[in-house]
C-alpha positions as CSV (number, residue, x, y, z in Angstrom):
1,M,252.5,41.5,265.7
2,R,251.0,38.8,263.6
3,W,253.4,38.0,260.6
4,S,254.2,35.4,258.3
5,A,257.6,34.4,256.7
6,G,259.2,31.9,254.4
7,R,262.4,30.7,252.7
8,Y,263.6,29.9,249.2
9,G,266.7,28.0,248.5
10,T,268.6,27.4,251.5
11,T,267.7,23.8,252.7
12,G,270.3,23.7,255.5
13,E,269.3,27.2,257.1
14,A,268.4,26.6,260.8
15,R,266.5,30.1,261.2
16,R,262.9,30.6,261.4
17,P,260.4,33.2,262.9
18,R,260.6,33.2,266.8
19,G,257.7,31.2,268.1
20,G,256.7,30.5,264.5
21,H,254.6,27.5,263.4
22,P,255.1,25.7,260.1
23,V,252.3,26.4,257.4
24,P,251.2,22.8,257.0
25,G,251.6,21.3,253.6
26,V,253.8,24.3,252.3
27,E,257.6,24.0,252.4
28,A,259.6,26.4,254.2
29,A,256.8,28.8,255.2
30,W,255.8,29.8,258.9
31,T,253.3,32.2,260.8
32,A,253.8,34.0,264.0
33,G,250.8,35.0,266.2
34,W,248.1,33.6,263.7
35,P,245.4,31.5,265.2
36,A,245.7,27.8,263.7
37,G,242.2,28.2,262.3
38,R,243.3,31.0,260.0
39,V,246.1,29.1,258.6
40,R,244.9,26.7,255.8
41,S,246.3,24.8,253.0
42,V,245.9,22.3,250.2
43,G,248.1,20.3,248.1
44,Q,248.4,17.7,245.2
45,G,252.0,16.4,244.5
46,P,254.2,19.2,244.0
47,V,251.6,21.8,244.0
48,S,250.4,23.6,247.2
49,L,248.4,26.6,248.1
50,G,248.0,28.1,251.6
51,V,246.0,31.1,252.8
52,I,246.7,33.0,255.9
53,G,244.0,35.4,257.5
54,D,240.1,35.8,256.9
55,C,239.6,33.7,253.7
56,G,236.1,33.0,252.7
57,A,237.0,29.8,250.6
58,D,236.6,26.3,252.2
59,D,239.0,23.8,251.5
60,D,237.2,22.3,248.5
61,Q,237.2,25.9,246.8
62,L,240.8,26.0,247.7
63,A,241.6,22.7,246.2
64,A,239.8,23.8,243.0
65,R,242.2,26.5,242.6
66,L,245.3,24.2,242.3
67,P,245.1,24.3,238.6
68,A,245.2,27.9,238.6
69,V,248.5,27.6,240.7
70,R,249.9,25.2,238.1
71,A,249.2,27.6,235.5
72,G,250.1,30.7,237.0
73,R,246.8,32.4,237.0
74,W,247.4,34.4,240.0
75,R,244.4,36.6,240.3
76,E,242.2,33.9,240.5
77,L,243.8,33.2,244.1
78,T,242.7,36.6,245.1
79,R,239.0,36.4,244.5
80,W,237.4,34.8,247.6
81,P,235.8,37.0,250.2
82,G,238.0,38.4,253.1
83,S,241.5,39.6,253.5
84,Y,244.3,37.2,253.4
85,L,247.9,36.3,252.1
86,V,248.3,33.5,249.5
87,I,251.4,31.3,249.3
88,A,251.3,29.1,246.2
89,R,254.0,26.6,245.1
90,S,254.2,24.5,241.9
91,G,257.5,22.5,241.6
92,A,260.4,25.1,241.9
93,R,258.5,28.1,241.6
94,L,257.0,30.1,244.7
95,A,254.4,32.7,244.4
96,V,253.5,35.0,247.3
97,L,250.4,37.4,247.0
98,G,249.3,40.1,249.5
99,D,246.0,41.9,249.4
100,L,244.9,45.0,247.2
101,A,244.8,47.2,250.4
102,G,248.4,46.3,251.8
103,Q,247.0,44.9,254.9
104,H,249.1,41.8,254.0
105,P,252.2,43.5,252.5
106,V,254.9,41.4,251.0
107,Y,258.7,42.0,251.2
108,W,261.8,39.9,250.3
109,R,265.5,40.0,250.4
110,T,268.5,37.7,249.9
111,H,270.3,36.7,252.9
112,G,273.1,34.2,253.0
113,S,272.8,31.8,250.0
114,G,269.0,32.0,249.9
115,L,266.1,34.3,249.6
116,W,263.6,35.1,252.5
117,W,260.1,36.8,252.1
118,A,258.0,38.0,254.8
119,T,255.0,40.3,255.8
120,S,257.2,42.4,257.9
121,A,260.2,44.4,256.7
122,L,261.4,45.0,260.1
123,A,261.9,41.1,260.5
124,L,263.9,40.8,257.2
125,A,265.9,43.8,258.3
126,A,266.7,42.1,261.4
127,L,268.4,39.3,259.5
128,D,271.5,41.5,259.8
129,G,270.4,44.7,261.3
130,A,270.0,46.6,258.1
131,P,268.9,50.2,258.8
132,V,266.0,52.6,257.8
133,D,266.3,54.0,254.2
134,P,266.3,57.8,254.7
135,T,265.2,58.5,251.1
136,A,262.3,55.9,251.4
137,L,261.2,57.4,254.6
138,A,261.3,61.0,253.0
139,A,259.0,59.8,250.3
140,H,256.7,58.3,252.9
141,L,256.8,61.8,254.7
142,A,256.6,64.2,251.7
143,L,254.5,62.1,249.3
144,A,252.6,59.7,251.3
145,Q,251.8,57.3,248.3
146,P,253.3,54.0,249.0
147,D,253.9,52.7,245.5
148,V,255.9,55.9,244.3
149,L,259.4,54.2,244.7
150,G,258.1,50.9,243.6
151,R,260.0,48.0,245.2
152,R,261.8,50.3,247.6
153,S,260.8,49.7,251.3
154,L,261.4,51.7,254.3
155,M,264.4,49.3,255.2
156,R,267.6,49.1,253.2
157,C,268.3,45.8,251.6
158,V,264.7,44.9,251.8
159,S,262.5,45.0,248.8
160,R,258.6,45.5,248.6
161,V,255.9,44.1,246.3
162,P,254.1,46.9,245.0
163,G,250.1,46.9,245.1
164,G,248.4,44.2,242.7
165,H,251.8,42.5,242.1
166,V,252.8,38.9,243.0
167,L,256.4,37.8,244.3
168,L,257.6,35.1,242.0
169,V,260.8,33.2,242.9
170,D,262.4,30.3,241.1
171,P,266.0,29.1,240.6
172,S,266.6,32.1,238.4
173,G,265.7,34.6,241.1
174,A,263.0,36.7,242.4
175,R,260.8,39.2,240.4
176,T,257.4,41.0,240.8
177,V,254.7,40.6,238.2
178,G,251.5,42.6,238.0
179,Y,248.4,40.6,238.3
180,E,245.7,43.4,238.5
181,P,244.9,45.6,235.8
182,A,246.1,49.2,235.9
183,E,242.5,50.3,235.4
184,Y,239.3,48.5,235.8
185,E,237.1,48.3,232.9
186,G,234.3,51.0,233.7
187,V,231.0,49.6,235.2
188,D,228.1,52.2,235.6
189,L,227.0,52.8,239.0
190,P,223.4,51.5,238.7
191,V,224.9,48.1,237.1
192,A,227.6,47.8,239.8
193,A,225.2,48.4,242.8
194,A,224.2,44.9,243.0
195,T,227.9,43.4,242.8
196,V,228.9,46.0,245.6
197,R,226.0,44.8,247.8
198,A,226.8,41.1,247.6
199,A,230.7,41.7,247.9
200,L,230.1,43.7,251.0
201,G,227.5,41.1,252.3
202,E,230.0,38.4,251.7
203,A,232.8,40.5,253.3
204,V,231.0,40.6,256.6
205,A,229.4,37.2,256.6
206,T,232.8,35.5,256.2
207,R,234.0,36.9,259.5
208,L,231.0,35.9,261.5
209,D,232.1,32.7,262.9
210,G,230.3,32.4,266.3
211,R,232.4,35.0,268.2
212,L,230.8,38.1,269.9
213,V,230.5,41.0,267.4
214,S,230.8,44.8,268.0
215,A,230.8,47.5,265.3
216,D,231.4,51.2,265.1
217,L,228.0,53.1,264.5
218,A,228.7,56.3,263.1
219,G,228.7,57.3,259.6
220,L,227.1,55.8,256.7
221,D,230.0,53.3,255.9
222,S,230.1,51.8,259.3
223,T,226.5,51.8,259.9
224,T,226.0,49.8,256.8
225,L,228.5,47.2,258.4
226,A,226.7,47.1,261.6
227,C,223.2,46.5,260.0
228,L,224.8,43.5,257.7
229,A,226.1,41.7,260.7
230,A,223.0,42.3,262.7
231,R,220.9,40.4,260.1
232,R,222.9,37.3,261.3
233,G,222.9,38.0,265.1
234,P,223.2,40.4,267.9
235,V,225.8,43.3,267.5
236,T,227.2,45.6,270.4
237,A,227.2,49.0,268.6
238,V,229.3,51.9,269.8
239,T,229.4,55.4,268.8
240,F,232.2,57.8,269.8
241,A,230.2,60.9,270.9
242,D,232.7,63.4,272.2
243,E,230.6,66.7,272.4
244,R,233.5,68.6,271.0
245,L,232.7,67.0,267.5
246,C,229.6,68.7,266.8
247,D,228.3,66.3,264.4
248,D,225.1,64.2,264.2
249,D,226.6,60.7,264.4
250,L,225.2,60.1,267.8
251,P,221.4,60.9,266.9
252,Y,221.6,59.0,263.7
253,A,223.3,55.9,265.6
254,A,220.4,56.1,268.1
255,R,217.6,56.2,265.4
256,T,219.3,53.2,263.8
257,A,219.5,51.3,267.1
258,A,216.0,51.9,267.7
259,A,215.0,50.6,264.3
260,D,216.9,47.4,264.6
261,P,216.7,45.5,267.9
262,R,219.5,43.3,267.1
263,L,222.0,46.3,267.5
264,T,222.6,47.1,271.3
265,H,223.9,50.6,271.3
266,H,226.4,52.4,273.6
267,A,227.6,55.7,273.3
268,V,231.5,56.6,274.2
269,A,231.6,59.9,275.9
270,G,234.8,61.9,275.3
271,T,237.2,63.0,278.1
272,V,239.9,65.5,278.4
273,N,242.1,62.6,277.2
274,T,240.4,61.5,274.1
275,V,242.1,63.6,271.8
276,Y,244.8,63.4,269.1
277,Y,248.6,63.1,270.2
278,D,247.5,61.8,273.9
279,G,249.9,59.6,275.6
280,L,253.0,60.1,273.4
281,D,255.1,60.9,276.7
282,D,255.1,56.9,277.2
283,L,255.7,55.2,273.9
284,S,255.9,51.8,275.7
285,R,251.9,51.7,275.6
286,L,251.7,51.8,271.7
287,P,252.4,48.4,269.7
288,V,255.7,48.4,267.8
289,T,254.3,48.6,264.2
290,D,256.1,47.6,261.0
291,A,255.8,50.9,259.4
292,P,254.9,54.5,260.7
293,N,251.3,54.3,261.8
294,A,248.6,57.0,261.9
295,Y,246.7,55.4,264.7
296,A,249.9,56.1,267.0
297,V,248.2,59.7,267.0
298,T,244.7,58.6,268.0
299,A,245.4,55.5,270.3
300,S,243.4,57.2,273.1
301,I,240.1,57.5,271.1
302,K,240.5,53.9,269.7
303,R,241.0,52.7,273.3
304,A,238.0,54.4,274.6
305,V,235.7,52.7,271.9
306,L,237.4,49.3,272.7
307,D,237.1,50.0,276.5
308,T,233.5,50.1,275.9
309,V,233.3,47.0,273.9
310,A,235.3,45.2,276.4
311,A,232.8,46.3,279.2
312,H,230.0,44.8,277.6
313,H,231.3,41.5,276.2
314,P,232.3,38.7,278.5
315,A,235.0,37.5,276.1
316,P,237.0,39.0,273.1
317,G,235.2,38.8,269.8
318,L,235.5,40.9,266.6
319,H,235.0,44.6,265.9
320,L,233.7,45.9,262.4
321,T,235.0,49.3,261.4
322,G,234.0,51.3,258.4
323,S,237.9,52.2,257.5
324,G,238.2,52.4,253.8
325,G,234.6,53.3,253.0
326,D,235.3,56.9,252.0
327,A,238.3,55.7,249.8
328,V,236.1,53.1,248.0
329,L,232.6,54.6,247.9
330,S,233.3,58.0,247.1
331,A,236.1,60.1,245.2
332,P,237.6,63.6,245.6
333,S,237.0,66.0,243.2
334,S,240.5,65.5,241.7
335,Y,238.9,63.3,238.9
336,L,237.9,66.6,237.3
337,A,241.3,66.6,235.9
338,D,240.7,63.4,234.1
339,L,237.4,64.9,232.7
340,L,239.4,67.6,231.4
341,R,242.1,65.6,230.0
342,E,239.5,63.5,228.1
343,G,238.0,66.4,226.6
344,Q,234.8,66.1,228.7
345,H,234.4,69.8,229.1
346,R,230.8,70.1,229.6
347,R,230.7,67.3,232.1
348,A,233.7,68.7,234.0
349,W,231.8,72.2,234.1
350,S,228.7,70.8,235.6
351,H,230.4,69.0,238.1
352,A,232.7,71.8,239.1
353,L,229.6,73.8,239.7
354,G,228.4,71.2,242.0
355,H,231.6,71.0,243.9
356,A,231.9,74.9,244.0
357,R,228.5,75.0,245.8
358,L,229.6,72.7,248.4
359,R,233.1,74.5,248.9
360,R,231.4,78.0,248.7
361,T,233.7,79.0,245.9
362,S,233.4,79.4,242.1
363,A,233.4,76.7,239.5
364,F,236.2,78.5,237.7
365,S,238.5,78.1,240.7
366,V,237.7,74.7,241.1
367,L,238.5,73.9,237.5
368,K,241.7,76.0,237.7
369,R,242.8,73.8,240.4
370,A,242.3,70.7,238.4
371,R,243.6,71.9,235.1
372,P,247.5,71.5,235.6
373,A,247.2,67.8,236.5
374,S,245.1,67.3,233.3
375,R,248.1,68.5,231.3
376,T,250.7,65.8,232.4
377,T,251.0,62.1,233.0
378,L,252.1,60.5,236.2
379,G,255.7,60.0,235.2
380,G,255.6,63.8,234.1
381,A,254.1,64.7,237.4
382,W,256.9,63.0,239.2
383,R,259.6,64.9,237.3
384,Q,257.9,68.1,238.1
385,T,257.8,67.2,241.8
386,A,261.5,66.4,241.7
387,A,262.0,69.8,240.0
388,E,260.2,71.6,242.8
389,L,262.4,69.6,245.5
390,R,265.4,71.0,244.0
391,G,264.0,74.6,244.4
392,P,263.3,76.8,247.2
393,V,261.3,75.8,250.2
394,R,257.7,77.0,249.8
395,E,255.6,79.1,252.0
396,W,253.0,77.2,253.6
397,M,249.5,77.1,252.6
398,P,246.4,74.5,253.1
399,Q,246.9,71.6,250.6
400,A,243.3,72.3,249.3
401,S,244.6,75.8,248.1
402,R,247.4,74.3,246.0
403,P,246.6,72.8,242.5
404,V,245.6,69.2,242.2
405,A,248.4,66.8,241.7
406,W,249.0,63.2,240.9
407,T,251.5,63.0,243.8
408,P,250.9,66.1,246.0
409,L,254.0,67.4,247.8
410,L,253.1,67.7,251.4
411,A,254.2,70.3,253.9
412,T,256.6,67.8,255.4
413,A,258.8,68.3,252.3
414,D,259.5,71.9,253.2
415,W,260.9,70.7,256.7
416,M,263.5,68.6,255.1
417,S,267.4,69.3,254.6
418,P,268.4,70.4,251.2
419,D,270.4,67.1,250.9
420,V,267.5,64.9,251.7
421,R,265.1,67.0,249.2
422,H,267.9,66.4,246.6
423,Q,268.1,62.8,247.4
424,L,264.3,62.3,247.0
425,A,264.3,64.3,243.9
426,A,266.8,62.1,242.2
427,A,264.8,59.0,243.5
428,L,261.7,60.3,241.9
429,D,263.5,60.9,238.5
430,T,264.6,57.3,238.7
431,A,261.1,56.2,239.4
432,A,259.7,58.0,236.7
433,G,262.2,56.7,234.2
434,R,261.3,53.2,235.3
435,L,257.6,53.5,235.3
436,D,255.4,51.2,233.3
437,D,251.9,50.1,233.0
438,A,250.8,53.2,234.7
439,P,247.2,54.3,235.1
440,A,246.1,57.0,232.5
441,R,243.6,58.4,235.1
442,L,244.8,60.6,238.2
443,A,241.7,59.2,240.1
444,V,242.7,55.6,239.6
445,W,246.2,56.2,240.7
446,S,244.9,58.2,243.9
447,D,242.3,55.5,244.8
448,R,244.9,52.8,244.8
449,Q,247.5,54.9,246.8
450,D,244.8,56.0,249.4
451,L,243.9,52.3,250.1
452,A,247.5,51.4,250.4
453,R,247.9,53.9,253.0
454,L,244.7,53.1,254.7
455,G,245.5,49.5,254.8
456,A,248.9,49.9,256.3
457,D,247.5,52.2,259.0
458,T,244.5,49.8,259.8
459,T,247.0,47.2,260.3
460,G,248.4,49.2,263.3
461,W,245.0,49.6,264.7
462,R,244.4,46.0,264.4
463,Q,247.6,45.3,266.5
464,L,246.4,47.7,269.3
465,A,242.9,45.8,269.2
466,G,244.5,42.4,269.3
467,E,247.3,43.0,271.6
468,E,245.3,45.0,274.4
469,Y,242.1,43.6,274.0
470,G,242.1,40.3,272.2
471,V,239.8,41.8,269.8
472,D,240.0,41.0,266.1
473,L,239.4,44.4,264.1
474,V,237.9,43.6,260.8
475,A,237.6,46.3,257.9
476,P,235.6,44.7,255.2
477,Y,235.7,47.8,252.9
478,L,239.5,46.7,252.4
479,D,238.7,43.3,251.2
480,N,239.7,42.7,247.4
481,E,236.5,42.1,245.8
482,V,234.8,44.8,247.7
483,I,237.5,47.2,246.5
484,R,237.1,45.7,242.8
485,A,233.4,46.1,242.8
486,C,233.6,49.8,244.0
487,L,236.5,51.0,242.1
488,A,235.0,49.4,238.8
489,V,232.7,52.6,239.1
490,P,234.4,55.6,237.5
491,A,235.4,58.3,240.1
492,G,233.0,60.8,238.3
493,Q,230.1,58.7,239.2
494,R,231.1,57.8,242.9
495,G,232.1,61.3,243.6
496,A,229.5,63.3,241.6
497,P,228.1,66.1,243.7
498,G,224.6,66.3,244.5
499,R,224.1,63.0,246.2
500,Y,226.1,61.6,249.2
501,K,227.8,58.3,248.6
502,P,225.3,57.4,245.8
503,L,227.1,53.9,245.3
504,L,226.2,53.0,248.7
505,A,222.8,54.3,248.6
506,T,221.9,52.6,245.3
507,A,223.5,49.3,246.5
508,F,221.4,49.2,249.5
509,G,218.2,51.3,248.8
510,G,215.1,48.9,249.0
511,A,217.2,46.1,250.3
512,G,215.7,46.1,253.8
513,V,219.4,46.3,255.3
514,L,219.4,50.1,256.3
515,P,216.6,52.5,257.5
516,D,215.6,54.9,254.7
517,F,216.7,57.9,257.0
518,V,220.2,56.6,257.2
519,L,220.5,56.3,253.3
520,A,219.1,59.6,253.1
521,R,221.8,61.1,255.2
522,T,223.9,63.8,253.6
523,T,226.3,64.6,256.7
524,K,229.5,63.2,257.8
525,G,231.6,63.8,261.1
526,G,235.0,65.1,261.4
527,F,237.6,65.0,264.0
528,N,239.5,68.4,263.4
529,A,238.3,69.8,267.0
530,L,240.0,66.8,268.6
531,A,243.1,67.2,266.4
532,Y,243.4,70.9,267.5
533,A,242.7,70.1,271.1
534,G,245.3,67.4,271.3
535,L,247.8,69.8,269.7
536,R,247.1,72.4,272.4
537,N,247.1,70.0,275.2
538,N,250.0,68.0,274.3
539,A,252.2,70.8,272.9
540,P,255.2,70.3,275.2
541,V,255.3,66.3,274.4
542,L,255.2,67.2,270.6
543,L,258.0,69.8,270.9
544,D,259.9,67.2,272.7
545,L,259.2,64.4,270.2
546,L,260.0,66.9,267.1
547,G,262.8,68.9,269.0
548,P,266.6,68.7,269.3
549,S,266.4,65.0,270.3
550,S,264.3,64.0,267.3
551,R,265.3,61.2,265.1
552,L,263.8,62.8,262.1
553,A,265.7,65.9,262.6
554,A,269.1,63.9,263.0
555,A,268.4,62.3,259.7
556,G,267.5,65.8,258.0
557,L,263.9,64.7,257.6
558,A,262.3,67.3,259.9
559,D,264.2,70.5,260.9
560,G,263.4,71.7,264.4
561,P,262.5,75.4,263.6
562,P,259.9,74.7,260.9
563,T,258.1,72.0,262.7
564,A,258.2,74.3,266.0
565,R,256.6,77.1,264.1
566,M,253.8,74.9,262.9
567,L,253.2,73.6,266.3
568,A,252.9,77.1,267.6
569,R,250.4,78.0,265.0
570,A,248.5,74.9,265.8
571,A,248.6,75.5,269.5
572,A,247.3,79.1,269.0
573,G,244.3,77.6,267.1
574,Q,245.6,79.0,263.6
575,P,245.3,76.9,260.5
576,T,248.1,74.4,260.2
577,A,249.5,71.5,258.2
578,Q,247.6,68.9,260.1
579,G,248.1,66.0,257.9
580,A,252.0,66.7,257.8
581,L,252.2,66.9,261.6
582,H,250.3,63.7,261.7
583,L,252.8,61.9,259.4
584,A,255.8,63.5,261.1
585,V,254.8,62.6,264.7
586,A,253.7,58.9,263.6
587,A,257.2,58.6,261.8
588,E,259.1,59.9,265.1
589,V,257.1,57.7,267.1
590,W,258.0,54.6,264.8
591,L,261.8,55.5,264.6
592,R,262.1,55.6,268.5
593,Q,260.3,52.4,268.9
594,S,262.0,50.4,266.3
595,G,265.3,51.8,267.4
596,T,265.0,51.1,271.0
597,T,262.9,48.1,271.2
598,A,264.7,45.0,272.0
599,R,262.7,42.4,269.8
600,T,264.0,39.0,268.8
601,W,262.3,38.3,265.5
602,W,264.1,34.9,264.7
603,E,265.2,31.9,266.4
604,V,267.3,28.9,265.3
605,N,265.5,25.5,265.0
606,S,267.8,23.1,267.0
607,R,266.6,20.1,265.1
608,V,267.6,21.9,261.8
609,A,270.9,23.0,263.1
610,A,271.7,19.5,264.5
611,G,270.9,17.8,261.1
């Protein structure tokens, strides 16, 4: 695992990350596992600035931002292409900034007489063996929105920095301050298109450093990245083409590769083992991630893709993935609740008609689902959810059949013990009371939470690629500037029915990057068939994971009988709570790994200790 950490206020402390290297020019900060070329810093007197990760700024550009460090203009330190952590110091003031998508999360805690920060909550918990916070894990399972409990992390005694905030530490203590606006000033789609094209182009170019390049070549999002990279050199393009998927990714990929000679295309055939939940009988084959990770469930599919890349590359390189594209380029129909709240009834009706045609239902049904969320705020929605948690367990129905919600209560909530449900309800009430600077639009909140969840999950996939294959996984859609450019376009324009991903199509139409037939595509593949196949094929392993020996069950987070009934439905091919099972299995894997893996996070620097 690549991680970073730092200390504030204890000059005699001899501890540091195990195998860590000091960040040059930045006091009491270290990296572990990061290549030296992606750890850079500049300084002038008492002011220093360090970046860790893929940062598109050169040293002169970094130095030009030292005045921003002095003045506390933190957002300016997050505007370069790429995805990176920022450490800035001006005299006695320390600032640590992650990214908007949570690929570089920031946590902190006090220990001894000082304060420690890190990009790993597990590492900070290991300072004194702090355990998992069961209420925070309940929120992760039942709500799946990282910022709901604010600064509360999955580990007790460890605080997290919410998205769009900076950790500030000075002699008076630590605090988090927002640097990103709660909502972006709206930019019409045609106007934003050029900015999106430029941001995405810079995001890809920043990573192309002479190493071998591979890329997913499947849907519109990944195809765009592959073609952008191919403008600068050869790309090994791979398409996962399991015949059970019944999609048209492979024909489109083959046509794209035929149209661009710089793309060398390889299809990845599925096997009996390339399904969800494969290999969970041996958790030692999975990387130990800092939080429950969705890619623990799909690792066999990711390995099949990376095996193909490795077979055609003589040395490890970088691999481009379209992860996050859906979240920034389109929008779910829940934005209809915002249109209703703002009194845009005619527009809401027009859009509802389009969404209804796609779902083969009525516009009245679509608007009926959206209306309850239009009548409340984020804080009010959390109080309603808290009340629901204190009530009886619900009968299961597909999430798409329930009303649109600011923070949907997932099926996992109905598998929890009454005590855990009440503790989570109390935490939600507390969070609602402390809420400030909340977005007024449901779509804005949902977009940010989707990105934070995707960023954390992509970090787990990146670990697998790096630890097993030596490949750097790159997700340009999760870069700060790409996120800003895309989300400035209102959700009602990004997700309007009638045209598939209009923002990307407008941004690259006529630009000579993508073939016209790609931009005209209106279909998207899905993995439901492989999810159900995995649930059937691996039912015994899943029953064991979530059965009597389950860590989740022991904590009251997933009672055995309800999960067994849901697994039985899935094995029989009946509709099931796939997302809830996915979350529960990933959390169980994480609890077992983090509880049994002997990992030494810290070491004592003998030279400091001797001094």
